[in-house]
GUBABA-219994 format. One record per atom (N, C-alpha, C, CB): x, y, z. Coordinates in steps of 0.1 Angstrom, whole numbers, plus 5000, padded with zeros to 4 digits. Glycine has a CB too. Layout:
N
XYZ
...
//
This chain:
56
980789755600
980389695587
980789555586
980789775575
982089535590
982589395589
981889305599
984189385592
981489355611
980689275620
979389235615
980589355633
978689335608
977389305603
977489195592
976789425597
978489205583
978689105573
978988965579
979889145563
979788965590
980188835596
978888775602
981188865607
977988855609
976788805615
975888745604
976088915623
975688825593
974788785582
975288655576
974688885572
976688645574
977288525569
977088405578
978888545567
977188425591
976988315600
975488265600
977388355614
974588365598
973188325597
972888245585
972388455597
973388285574
973088205562
973788075562
973588285549
974988065568
975687935569
974887845578
977087945574
974387895589
973587805599
972287765592
973387885612
971687845584
970387805578
970587685568
969687925571
971687685561
971887585551
972687465556
972587645539
973087475569
973887365574
973087235577
974687405587
971787255578
970987135582
970187105569
969987165594
970486995563
969686945552
968986815555
970586935540
967986785547
967286665548
967486565537
965786695550
968686555532
968986475521
969086325526
970286525514
968486235518
968686095522
969886045515
967386015517
970685975522
971985925516
971685815505
972885865527
972485815495
972285715485
972785585489
972985755472
972185475484
972585345489
973985305483
971485235485
974385355472
975685325467
976485455465
975585245453
977785455464
978485585463
978185655450
979985545464
978085785450
977785865439
979185885431
977185995443
978985895418
980185925410
979986045400
980685805402
980986115397
980886225388
980786175374
982086325390
979986245366
979886215352
980786315344
978386235347
982086295346
982986395341
982986405325
984386365345
982786295318
982786305304
981686395299
982586165298
980486375305
979386465302
979586605305
978086415309
980186635317
980486765321
981486835312
980986765336
982586765309
983586825300
983086845286
984886735299
982286755281
981686765267
980786885267
980986645263
979986905277
979087025277
979887155279
978087015288
980887145286
981787265288
982487305275
982887245299
982887205267
983487235254
982487285244
984187105248
981287235244
980187285235
979887425239
978987195236
979587455251
979287585255
980387685253
978887585270
981587645256
982787735254
982987765239
984087675260
982787665231
982987685216
981887785211
982887555208
980587755216
979587845212
979787995216
978287805217
980288015228
980488145233
981588215226
980788145248
982688135223
983788195215
983388235201
984888095214
982588145195
982088185181
981188305181
981288065175
980288315191
979388425192
980188555194
978288415203
981188545203
982088665205
982788705193
983088635216
983388615185
983988655173
982988705163
984688525166
981788655162
980788705153
980388845157
979488605153
980188875169
979789005174
980989105172
979389005188
982189055173
983289145171
983389185157
984589075175
983189095147
983389125133
982089185127
983688995125
980989185134
979689235128
979589385130
978489165135
//
């Protein structure tokens, strides 16, 4: 079973290892402010919905 999983894993890794992405002319940067803000919004929403369903 482990051998089958290893072979399937190797097959999937080999299929995604070749991409046709064109490199960007300038270095990419993370938009961390946007990511953190969206995480806080979604986390707050999920916490409020959980409390709402708990008390309902």
